N, C-alpha and C positions, 0 to 999 in steps of 0.2 A: 538370338545373338547370331552376330551374321556375320559371316567369315572375310575378313583383310588380305592384303593383297601379304602382308608380314604375320599370316597366322603362321601358315606352311611353314617360315621362315623358325620359327616359336618351337614349334613337332617336332619336326628334324633337332635341335637343336635340345631341347630337352631330353631327345633319342640318344641323341652323340651322347651330352654329358655322364649318365648313365649309366650308358655299353662306358666309359673311358674310367665309371671312379670301379662297376663292376669290376673289369676287366686284369685290373692293377690289387682291387680287393684278391680277386679268384689266384692270380699269380703269386698272393703276398704269402698263400697258407696252401701249397699243390697237395702239402698229405697231410691235411686236417680238416676237417670236418666241421666247415667253417656253419655262420647261421642264416650268411647271404651269400650268393653267389652271383654273376654278374647278369641272371637273369633278373634278379631280383632288385638289384640297382635300376636298371634298366625303366621294372611297371612303377617303382620307388618315383623313378621323375613324372613318366608320364599321369601317374595318380596326378602327380601338384598339379601338373600342366591344366591338367580335365577340374581338379578340385579349383584351381586359380579361374576357367569357367564361367567356374557357377560360383562364387563371390567368396567373400570372405568364410562367410562360420561354413564352409563345405569344406575350407583347406585347413580352418583350424582342426576340425573333425582329424579329418583325412590323418592333418600332421603327429593327431591322439593315437590314433590307432597303429598308424607308425611305428608311432614312437613306443607303443604299447608292445607289441608285435617285436623292436627292436629288443626290451627286458626283459623282452622271454628269451629270446634269443641266446640274453646274455650268460641269465640264467642256469641254462640248458650245455655251454660251452667256455663255463668260466675256470671252471675246474681245470682243462687241455689251453684257454689263453681270455688270461683276467683282464689284460685289460679293452676298449673299448672302444677304439678307434673306430671298428668297421660300425660298432653300433648304431659309432657320430657320424659314419659318412655316410649312410646308409640315410640319416636325416635329412643330411644336407642335398643329398641327392633332389632326394620330394622337393624340397625347397628350391632349388637351382633349379627345377623342370614349372613350378611355378614364375622363378623369377624368366624364363627361356620367352615365357607368354605375353611379359609387359617389354623385355630388352633382351635379346639374344643374343646379342654381340656381347654385353658384359654376363651373362650367365656361362658363358662359351669360354669367352675365356678367362670365369674363377672357376670350370669347372678343369679344365688346363693347370690355371693354378692350384688345384685339392691335386689332383694325381700326380704332382710332380713335388709337391711335397708329404703325401702318402708315398711317393717309391723311396724316395730322401733318408727313411726310415734308417739304417744301416748308418747313413753316414752323420745324420741328427743327434745318434743315441750315442755314437761314436766321439763328436764332439764333445755335446753333452760332458760326457765323462770320461774323457781321456785326454781331452783338448784345454775345453777352458779350467780356469783355473777356480776357487772356492773366493779368492780375491778377485778376478778380475766379472767374478759372474756381480757379486756385489757392487763393483762400480759401475761395471753398466745399467745397473737399479740406479741407482746416485745419479747417471748423466740423463740415462730415463727422466727419474722424476724431477731432474732441473730443467728439462726443455716442456716437460707436460705438466705439469703441478706449478709450479712456483715462477715463469718465467711468464703464462696465463697472466696468473696472480697481481702483476705486479703493474705501476701504472707505466704507460706512457707518453709522461711527459713532459716537461722541466719541472720538479718543484719548488717551491721558491725557500723552504724552509731548509733544502739544503743549500740553499743556494744556487738554486740553476738547477741541478744533478733532474738527469731525469734513467733511474731504479732498471723502467726495463733494456737503457742501452744496454751501462756496466755491466745487469744479468746476460744479457745477449753476449757480448765480450765475456767471457768467465767461460758460457757454453762453447764458445765458440774458442778458446785455450782448448779445456779438457776432451772438444772434439778432435780439433788434430792430433794433442797428444795421445788422445785414444786408434786416430788410424796411425800415426807411427809407431804405438804397439803393435798395433795388429801385424802391420807389412814387416816387422821385424821376426816374427813367430811365424809370421808366413814362408819369408824369404833365409830365415834361420843368421848362425849367428855367422857366414862366412865373409856376411856385408862387414863385420865391425864396427870399428870406429869412424867410418865415416857416416856410415848409418847413425851414427847414433850421434852424431854431429848434429847431421843435418835435421833431427826428430828433437833431442835435445834444445836446436835455435831459437823452437817455436816457444819455447819457457823461458830461454835467456841466453843470448846466444855470447852476451856476454860471461856468464859462469861457463859454458859450455869453450869459452877457449880459453880459459884456466884454466877448465878439468885439464885439458886435450894438452898442453904444456904441461901442467906438470906431471900426467904420467909422461909424457917422451924425454922429458926429462929424468925420472925415473926409468925406463924406457929406452934405451938411448934405440934398440933395433927395430924400435917403432915411431920413430922420429915420422917418418914419411905418412903412417896410416892415421898418425896424432896429425901431424898440418893436414891430412886430406880432413879428415874430422872437424877441427877448427872452420878450413875454408867453405866446408857445403855448410857453414854454418851461419854463418851470413845470407846465402841463397833465400832458408826459412825470416828471416829478419822482412828480405825485399819480399818475399811473400804475403808475409805476415798481413807489412803497411799496406798492400793489394788491397785486401783481402778485406779490410779495417776498412778503407778508404772507403770500400764499394755499402760495406751496413751501415756506415756512420752519416760520411756525408756525399753521395755518389754526384754530385758537384765539382767535386775537386777533379776528377776525373778525367778533367781538358788539360788541366794543370801538371800534374803528377805521371800519368800514362809516360812519356818519351822519359820524364828522370826513371819512373821504374823501373824500362823498358833497356835505357840501355844500365841503369845500376846492375839488372836483373842477367843482362848479357855477360860482363863482368866476373860475378859473382860464380855464374854456370863457368864460365873457361876457365877460372880459377878451382873451382871444385872439380874440373874436368880432368887439369892440368895435376891435382895431387893427385886423385885417385890410381891415373893411369903413372905415374911415380909411383907411386907405394904397391902398384900390382907388381914393377916391373923390378922395386927395390928388393925382391925376398924381406928376411927376418922372417919372428917367430910369426904366429896366425895370434892378431890381437883379437881375445874377445871382447862383445858387445857391455858396455856402459850402461851399467843403470837403467836397462828397459826389461830387465828379464820378471822386474817385479810387480808394481803398482799399475793400471795402462794409462794410469794419467795422474796427477799431483789434485787434487782439490784443494788445497792449502794456497799454489803456487795459483792455482786458477783467483779462488779469493785474493790475494795480497794485489793480483795482476788489476784486480778492479775495483778494489781500494785505491792502489797507486792511482789510477785512471781519473777515482774521483779526488784523490789531493792533489793533483794535475790540476785538474779542470777548474777545481774548487782555489784552485791558489790565482791560476788564471783567470779565473775571473775574473775574482777580488783587484790582480791589476793589470786588468780592459778597466775597469771601473775608475779607479783612482787615476792610473796612470798613462791608460788608453793604447792605442794598436802596439807602442813600444814594451809598455809594460811585461803585453805576452808574450812579444820576442825573446825578455830578457826572460824570463820565465819558462818558456819548452826549453832555451836552451841547457838552463843552468838543471834542469830535471831530464833532459836527455843523457847530462855522463851518469844515471843511474839508471837508465828505462826509455830506449826510444820510442818503442811503443806505448807505452802511458803518454808520455806529451806531445806525441803525433796525435793523436786520440783526440788531449784536452783542443787541439789546433782545429781537427776535425769538426770539431762540438759545437763548438766558436763560429766558424763555418756555414756548419745546419741549421744554426742556428740567428744565424744574421748578422752575429756580432763582427766579427771577419771579412775581408773580401777574398776572394779565393786566393790572388794572388800574394798577396801578404801572406793568409791563414798557408800558401805553399814556400814560401820562405820560412819562414817558423819552423813548419814540418824537415826542412832541408839544414836548419839550425841544431834541429834536435838529432837528427841522423849524424850530421858530422860532430858534433858531443859524444853521442856515442860511440865515434870509429874512434875518438880520443882514449876514451874508457876501454875497449877493445885493446890496440895497440897496449895502455898501463896492465894489462890484464894479464896478455901475454910476456908481459917484460919480468909481472910478480912471480910467478910459477916456470917459467920455459927460458930457453936458451937464449945465446942472442942473436944466433942464428934462426931462431924462432921467432923472437919478437921484430929481427928485421923483416923477416918475408909478410907477415902481419902486417908488419905496416905501412910495403910495399903493396899490396891485396886492397888495405883500408886506404891510403891516397885516391886510388886507382877508384875505388867505389866513390870516395865523396864526391874527386874530378865528374862522374857518369851521375851523380846526381844533379849536380848541381848546374850540369853539362845538359841535360835533359830542361832542368827547368827556365832553362834558355833559348833553350829550343822551342819551346810552349810558350813560351812571353812573343816570341816572335808569332807562333803563330795563330798565338788570338786573337788578333784582328780577323783572318783569312776565315777562324773557328764560327769565330759571332757571324761572318755573313751568311755564313753554311747554314747554321744551325742556332740561328738567335734565341 
């Protein structure tokens, strides 16, 4: 066995890993007779380092021996401490000691992570038992299964039997929507209900900005003292529309960013300005403190995510058929008409057609602009259907500003395209 220059670092990392875990374990049981203390963990880590130098067979033997000692220690102390965390940490120390001889940096990082996890016992138990609800746990498992089980199994290619649809892309969009909803739910649980309707409108906008505006308009009519807060929620839902368009463009067709970036930046600035103004007016307007809407229950809506993915698929299929029958003009008409119902679904269909090479970048951006404009009209109609004339008027002014900013951004992108092509062809 030749001694390399890096080997001393491995011995130091192994000893440090054992000491760190041992110190945390001994401090966590200050008044109890634990089966293993700081010296036991340090020796286990060094034993792993020594065993690794002798080969795999010796390492397996050391692991079995330490495992037997851990079982014996658990049998002796299980009446006072029925948990097996200390015994598992002892086995981990041995494995980290062995790993340190090959990857000292990785072993050191993992040992710090393990100590942080062990030290967070009270917070983790409190979170699981008192903060995390049964419904949130079920939805967390559902989201994990959607990402780790379903998504890898779906074919990542256009299927002729589905009219050229890509199941992997559609399911990615559903997972993306569920993830965004979950982040909104976590933020509301973390920040509490004091943020009220503004946060609800922002996170509800990721599901449907039109539906959020209709709900806010109805609530503003039922509770006039909440008018400014409801208006803030409605205006902040527009921010979600812009953010979601940007994220979906990055996922589905990154090549469109040359055209969409100016439009999204300008539209985002207008929507953020309107949201900031409305939130400031709501804070200074007094009135009752409105409770958050619809975010105290499910972290996300699987049904809404599936409906959205299905809507994207239907719109994409219709747009593809229109493209085959009538060319690019058919796609433009299909996406604009679909935009009255859902801007994201119709926009994604144009993005997917661009990604497949069926639409040129400029025309795909025009289709997205048409869908965005049609959806803005739907939002004004939604505000008028449930709200007052003042609420509708303020929404209409905002939507005109957003549509103008979007088309202005597309005009800037068109003007910049020759320059961008020369810089990065």
